[in-house]
C-alpha positions as CSV (number, residue, x, y, z in Angstrom):
1,X,-66.5,-19.3,-9.6
2,X,-64.3,-17.0,-11.6
3,X,-61.6,-14.8,-10.3
4,X,-60.4,-11.7,-12.1
5,X,-57.1,-10.3,-10.9
6,X,-56.2,-6.8,-11.8
7,X,-52.7,-6.6,-13.3
8,X,-51.0,-9.9,-12.3
9,X,-47.3,-9.4,-12.8
10,X,-48.0,-6.0,-14.4
11,X,-44.3,-5.9,-15.4
12,X,-45.0,-8.9,-17.7
13,X,-48.2,-7.6,-19.4
14,X,-48.1,-4.9,-22.1
15,X,-50.9,-2.3,-22.3
16,X,-54.0,-3.0,-24.4
17,X,-53.0,-3.2,-28.1
18,X,-56.2,-1.3,-29.1
19,X,-56.8,1.5,-26.6
20,X,-53.4,1.6,-24.8
21,X,-54.9,1.2,-21.3
22,X,-52.9,-0.3,-18.5
23,X,-56.2,-1.5,-16.8
24,X,-55.6,-5.2,-17.6
25,X,-57.6,-8.0,-16.0
26,X,-56.3,-11.6,-15.7
27,X,-58.9,-14.4,-15.5
28,X,-57.7,-17.2,-13.4
29,X,-59.8,-20.4,-13.0
30,X,-60.7,-21.1,-9.4
31,X,-62.7,-24.3,-9.2
32,X,-63.2,-26.2,-12.4
33,X,-60.0,-27.5,-14.0
34,X,-61.5,-27.3,-17.5
35,X,-61.8,-23.5,-17.1
36,X,-59.2,-21.4,-19.0
37,X,-57.0,-18.4,-18.3
38,X,-57.6,-15.2,-20.2
39,X,-56.5,-11.6,-20.2
40,X,-58.9,-8.7,-20.8
41,X,-58.7,-4.9,-21.0
42,X,-60.7,-3.3,-18.3
43,X,-61.2,-0.2,-20.4
44,X,-62.3,-1.3,-23.9
45,X,-63.1,-5.0,-23.2
46,X,-60.8,-6.6,-25.8
47,X,-59.2,-9.9,-24.7
48,X,-57.5,-13.1,-25.5
49,X,-59.2,-16.4,-26.1
50,X,-59.3,-18.7,-23.1
51,X,-56.5,-21.2,-22.9
52,X,-55.4,-23.8,-20.2
53,X,-51.8,-22.5,-20.4
54,X,-51.2,-19.4,-18.4
55,X,-47.8,-18.5,-20.0
56,X,-49.3,-19.0,-23.5
57,X,-52.1,-16.5,-22.7
58,X,-49.6,-14.0,-21.5
59,X,-47.5,-14.5,-24.7
60,X,-50.5,-14.0,-26.9
61,X,-51.5,-10.8,-25.1
62,X,-48.0,-9.4,-25.4
63,X,-47.7,-10.3,-29.1
64,X,-47.8,-7.2,-31.4
65,X,-47.6,-7.0,-35.2
66,X,-44.2,-5.3,-35.0
67,X,-42.5,-7.8,-32.8
């Protein structure tokens, strides 16, 4: 089972780098430990790759070319 949480720690997540939407979904593994965290835009569908480290996924989402 997968769980998508709308805007976990919204203050930590930047808007979508492509469409600017604040409709951000955070995928959190629920049952299988081999599942990965991911962040996706609820508007345009872009997202991060799945990774086992929650903070690394957040850092990847928030990385922009100008920072």
